Backbone as a chain_set.jsonl record, in Angstrom:
{"seq": "MTTYAASKAGVAALAEGLRAERIPGVDVSLICPGYIRSEMNAAAAERTRFMVDTEPGVAAMVRAIEARKSVAYVPRWPWAPLAVLMKRLPLPVVRRLT", "coords": {"N": [[200.706, 86.725, 193.314], [201.224, 84.912, 191.317], [199.979, 82.714, 193.138], [197.44, 83.464, 192.978], [196.586, 83.461, 190.307], [196.825, 80.617, 189.789], [194.951, 79.683, 191.438], [192.593, 80.794, 189.921], [192.997, 79.632, 187.627], [192.465, 76.751, 188.335], [189.63, 77.051, 189.132], [188.559, 77.519, 186.514], [189.019, 75.367, 185.205], [187.576, 73.397, 187.043], [184.777, 74.49, 186.43], [185.035, 73.856, 183.684], [184.973, 71.095, 183.663], [182.401, 70.246, 185.241], [180.514, 71.389, 183.33], [181.092, 69.805, 181.292], [180.035, 67.404, 182.309], [177.237, 67.564, 181.962], [175.163, 67.885, 183.998], [171.577, 67.378, 184.465], [169.777, 70.169, 184.659], [171.688, 72.004, 185.632], [173.575, 74.742, 184.873], [176.618, 76.01, 183.973], [178.347, 78.785, 184.208], [181.282, 80.486, 183.508], [182.701, 83.161, 184.842], [184.793, 85.47, 183.878], [186.411, 87.747, 185.441], [187.365, 91.271, 184.85], [189.278, 94.107, 186.072], [187.189, 95.209, 188.707], [185.906, 97.741, 190.432], [186.101, 97.68, 193.971], [185.796, 97.446, 197.59], [187.907, 96.084, 198.353], [190.044, 96.352, 196.28], [190.169, 99.308, 196.571], [192.685, 100.784, 197.154], [194.404, 100.524, 194.934], [192.982, 101.242, 192.875], [193.398, 103.857, 191.506], [195.738, 103.536, 190.077], [195.348, 101.281, 188.588], [194.715, 99.752, 185.514], [192.333, 99.645, 183.159], [189.968, 99.56, 185.08], [186.821, 99.091, 186.21], [183.774, 100.769, 187.161], [181.759, 99.323, 190.143], [178.856, 99.102, 189.832], [178.463, 98.72, 186.856], [180.142, 96.731, 186.112], [179.056, 94.408, 187.775], [176.357, 94.283, 187.05], [177.004, 93.219, 184.145], [177.921, 90.695, 184.667], [175.825, 89.818, 185.781], [174.319, 89.856, 183.663], [175.497, 87.967, 181.802], [175.516, 85.55, 183.45], [172.496, 85.319, 183.403], [172.143, 85.303, 180.553], [173.414, 82.713, 180.256], [175.976, 82.123, 179.288], [178.688, 80.138, 178.666], [181.348, 80.891, 178.8], [182.484, 84.237, 180.177], [183.993, 87.004, 179.797], [184.333, 89.755, 182.152], [184.516, 93.317, 182.368], [183.342, 92.897, 178.844], [184.95, 94.539, 176.856], [188.023, 95.68, 178.009], [188.654, 92.884, 178.195], [187.959, 90.397, 176.714], [189.404, 90.623, 174.316], [191.952, 90.858, 175.272], [192.385, 88.802, 176.523], [192.599, 86.585, 174.604], [194.902, 87.787, 173.365], [196.872, 87.385, 175.49], [197.182, 84.872, 175.538], [198.73, 84.483, 173.824], [201.225, 86.3, 173.133], [204.174, 87.487, 173.89], [205.754, 86.858, 177.052], [206.98, 89.61, 178.462], [205.634, 91.318, 176.85], [203.022, 91.135, 177.526], [203.116, 91.87, 180.528], [203.043, 94.251, 180.076], [200.748, 95.182, 179.614], [198.898, 94.818, 181.752]], "CA": [[200.125, 86.824, 191.683], [201.187, 83.207, 190.96], [198.9, 81.626, 193.748], [196.069, 83.94, 192.531], [196.359, 82.877, 189.105], [196.54, 79.37, 189.648], [193.431, 79.4, 191.938], [191.817, 81.187, 188.887], [193.09, 78.248, 186.72], [191.436, 75.652, 189.127], [188.224, 77.248, 188.993], [188.12, 77.399, 185.439], [189.124, 73.842, 185.171], [186.274, 72.825, 187.444], [183.853, 75.118, 185.597], [184.995, 72.957, 182.317], [184.748, 69.749, 184.065], [181.095, 70.446, 185.558], [179.731, 71.521, 182.207], [181.239, 68.536, 180.535], [179.469, 66.306, 182.903], [176.041, 67.633, 181.514], [174.129, 67.566, 185.012], [170.414, 68.149, 184.096], [169.103, 71.3, 185.428], [172.827, 72.571, 186.079], [174.337, 75.572, 183.833], [177.851, 76.718, 184.373], [178.902, 79.908, 183.437], [182.693, 80.671, 183.979], [182.862, 84.289, 184.633], [186.157, 85.89, 184.068], [186.105, 89.593, 185.705], [188.646, 92.041, 184.886], [189.212, 95.152, 187.356], [185.899, 95.687, 188.932], [185.994, 98.508, 191.825], [185.611, 97.291, 195.079], [186.705, 97.954, 198.998], [189.176, 95.441, 198.541], [191.081, 97.111, 195.558], [190.459, 100.714, 196.527], [194.004, 101.181, 197.386], [195.014, 100.153, 193.833], [192.068, 101.772, 191.862], [194.107, 104.753, 190.682], [196.943, 103.235, 189.37], [195.233, 100.098, 188.038], [194.448, 100.213, 184.074], [190.983, 98.881, 182.738], [189.1, 99.437, 186.096], [185.282, 99.61, 185.727], [183.142, 100.819, 188.479], [180.99, 98.301, 190.623], [177.473, 98.675, 189.172], [178.449, 98.011, 185.499], [180.749, 95.353, 186.266], [178.146, 93.544, 188.407], [175.454, 94.141, 185.627], [177.494, 92.571, 183.226], [178.144, 89.608, 185.381], [174.522, 89.183, 185.715], [173.68, 89.344, 182.103], [176.276, 86.795, 181.288], [174.79, 84.289, 184.058], [171.486, 85.112, 182.657], [172.16, 84.615, 179.098], [173.778, 81.123, 180.387], [176.952, 82.078, 179.042], [179.325, 79.212, 178.999], [182.557, 81.836, 179.288], [182.322, 85.591, 179.83], [184.93, 88.165, 180.054], [183.54, 90.721, 182.224], [183.774, 93.576, 181.155], [183.761, 92.303, 177.782], [186.16, 95.153, 176.549], [189.19, 94.854, 176.896], [189.224, 91.642, 178.587], [187.943, 89.35, 175.711], [190.526, 90.357, 173.341], [192.988, 91.056, 175.932], [192.417, 87.274, 176.991], [193.289, 85.962, 173.423], [196.243, 88.038, 173.076], [197.501, 87.205, 176.661], [197.708, 83.473, 175.524], [199.584, 84.3, 172.351], [201.959, 87.136, 173.405], [205.614, 87.047, 174.868], [205.472, 87.626, 178.499], [207.263, 91.1, 178.566], [204.322, 92.092, 176.487], [201.514, 91.116, 178.66], [203.298, 92.307, 181.711], [202.881, 95.897, 180.06], [199.24, 95.273, 179.12], [198.321, 94.701, 182.644]], "C": [[200.093, 85.169, 191.55], [199.738, 82.511, 191.785], [197.454, 82.151, 193.46], [195.498, 83.222, 191.296], [196.231, 81.547, 188.938], [195.367, 78.937, 190.539], [192.51, 79.926, 190.73], [191.492, 79.886, 188.057], [192.168, 77.393, 187.346], [190.149, 75.91, 188.922], [187.773, 77.123, 187.582], [188.143, 76.134, 184.855], [187.8, 73.124, 185.599], [185.093, 73.123, 186.587], [183.862, 74.081, 184.52], [184.376, 71.47, 182.689], [183.041, 69.697, 184.382], [180.32, 70.553, 184.386], [180.032, 70.306, 181.271], [180.528, 67.109, 181.076], [177.789, 66.461, 182.44], [174.791, 67.324, 182.565], [172.766, 68.069, 184.449], [170.109, 69.046, 185.302], [170.228, 72.117, 185.881], [173.487, 73.502, 184.928], [175.309, 75.886, 184.645], [178.328, 77.731, 183.574], [180.285, 80.189, 184.236], [183.015, 82.113, 183.561], [184.477, 84.883, 184.895], [186.169, 87.164, 184.253], [187.627, 89.926, 185.485], [188.813, 92.898, 186.235], [188.038, 95.511, 187.7], [186.122, 96.481, 190.24], [185.32, 97.864, 192.774], [186.278, 97.914, 196.461], [187.942, 97.295, 198.945], [190.264, 95.904, 197.657], [191.094, 98.533, 195.818], [191.779, 101.432, 196.312], [194.674, 101.248, 195.85], [194.092, 100.681, 192.633], [192.777, 102.813, 190.89], [195.019, 104.555, 189.56], [196.674, 101.772, 188.584], [194.186, 100.238, 186.329], [193.26, 99.373, 183.891], [189.883, 98.811, 183.966], [187.755, 99.933, 185.633], [184.451, 99.713, 187.268], [182.213, 99.406, 188.821], [179.742, 97.923, 189.732], [177.647, 98.053, 187.91], [179.146, 96.84, 185.27], [180.111, 94.209, 186.953], [177.155, 93.287, 187.425], [175.921, 93.404, 184.65], [177.716, 90.88, 183.411], [176.953, 88.766, 185.156], [173.962, 88.751, 184.631], [174.201, 88.38, 181.729], [175.726, 85.556, 181.797], [173.375, 84.161, 183.395], [171.096, 84.635, 181.476], [172.896, 83.23, 179.096], [174.895, 80.974, 179.284], [178.048, 80.885, 179.389], [180.833, 79.991, 179.764], [182.13, 83.149, 179.166], [183.282, 86.505, 180.434], [184.241, 89.142, 180.454], [184.565, 92.095, 182.974], [184.38, 93.071, 179.92], [184.954, 93.212, 176.98], [186.843, 95.939, 177.544], [189.427, 93.758, 177.019], [188.845, 90.595, 177.501], [188.992, 89.331, 174.702], [191.824, 90.27, 173.808], [193.143, 89.281, 176.138], [192.964, 86.411, 175.894], [194.635, 86.429, 173.21], [197.182, 87.806, 174.211], [198.067, 85.865, 176.728], [198.918, 83.305, 174.519], [200.918, 85.4, 172.511], [203.155, 86.933, 174.389], [205.125, 87.807, 175.97], [205.992, 88.873, 178.783], [206.007, 91.791, 178.132], [203.222, 92.3, 177.16], [201.867, 91.663, 179.899], [202.905, 93.641, 181.443], [201.772, 96.302, 179.976], [198.516, 95.661, 180.708], [198.572, 95.565, 183.93]], "O": [[199.124, 84.419, 191.669], [198.765, 81.981, 191.248], [196.451, 81.462, 193.647], [194.43, 82.619, 191.18], [195.555, 81.162, 187.984], [194.854, 77.836, 190.341], [191.482, 79.254, 190.644], [190.435, 79.295, 187.835], [191.039, 77.309, 186.863], [189.449, 74.985, 188.509], [186.654, 76.648, 187.384], [187.296, 75.828, 184.015], [187.087, 72.454, 184.852], [184.449, 72.217, 186.059], [182.841, 73.413, 184.355], [183.483, 70.884, 182.076], [182.416, 68.985, 183.597], [179.358, 69.787, 184.336], [179.144, 69.895, 180.524], [180.478, 66.04, 180.469], [177.092, 65.456, 182.578], [173.748, 66.747, 182.255], [172.782, 69.193, 183.949], [170.163, 68.787, 186.504], [169.875, 73.056, 186.594], [173.96, 72.867, 183.986], [175.127, 76.057, 185.851], [178.676, 77.581, 182.403], [180.339, 80.114, 185.464], [183.438, 82.431, 182.449], [185.147, 84.727, 185.916], [185.943, 87.868, 183.268], [188.653, 89.297, 185.745], [188.516, 92.426, 187.333], [187.593, 96.336, 186.902], [186.551, 95.819, 191.185], [184.161, 97.479, 192.623], [187.169, 98.761, 196.407], [188.963, 97.803, 199.408], [191.403, 95.904, 198.125], [192.044, 99.129, 195.309], [191.983, 102.38, 195.553], [195.517, 102.128, 195.674], [194.488, 100.53, 191.478], [192.751, 102.663, 189.668], [195.091, 105.146, 188.483], [197.603, 101.177, 188.039], [193.096, 100.803, 186.242], [193.227, 98.325, 184.537], [188.946, 98.024, 183.831], [187.553, 100.895, 184.892], [184.527, 98.928, 188.213], [181.983, 98.557, 187.959], [179.568, 96.878, 189.105], [177.113, 96.962, 187.709], [178.853, 96.03, 184.391], [180.562, 93.08, 186.758], [177.056, 92.158, 186.945], [175.014, 92.748, 184.138], [177.681, 90.038, 182.513], [176.849, 87.644, 184.661], [173.317, 87.717, 184.459], [173.422, 87.607, 181.171], [175.448, 84.611, 181.058], [173.039, 83.092, 182.886], [170.161, 83.877, 181.215], [172.997, 82.621, 178.031], [174.901, 80.029, 178.495], [178.231, 80.748, 180.598], [181.275, 79.755, 180.888], [181.436, 83.425, 178.188], [183.262, 86.686, 181.651], [183.489, 89.68, 179.641], [185.249, 91.88, 183.974], [185.581, 92.829, 179.803], [185.881, 92.571, 176.484], [186.239, 96.924, 177.967], [190.257, 93.239, 176.272], [189.721, 89.731, 177.457], [189.455, 88.284, 174.25], [192.747, 89.791, 173.149], [194.179, 88.71, 175.799], [193.764, 85.527, 176.202], [195.513, 85.625, 172.899], [198.366, 88.022, 173.953], [198.981, 85.508, 177.471], [199.749, 82.404, 174.41], [201.779, 85.085, 171.689], [203.091, 86.333, 175.462], [204.453, 88.837, 176.029], [205.253, 89.42, 179.601], [205.41, 92.634, 178.802], [202.596, 93.342, 177.356], [200.883, 92.024, 180.545], [202.439, 94.299, 182.373], [201.483, 97.484, 180.159], [197.741, 96.607, 180.845], [197.881, 95.392, 184.934]]}, "num_chains": 1, "name": "protein.A"}
């Protein structure tokens, strides 16, 4: 989990850097996906909270990219409010949320 989280943080930092460079003709959308059902996570789907089906999850990502959002939590509910909470709540509480 630590390696996975670190790689996601690296991608977020890379997106921020690219956005800051303001390269003409380049839009950068950082997509922060929650749990979207796929073959990769099929075994964990039944015990994973907040899992969404593939089609609505992908459609939400596409909408965010087409809207040129700089940061998008997909699906928005519950991940946008959880992202704010997870940065501020004590770690034992965060562990129970996910």
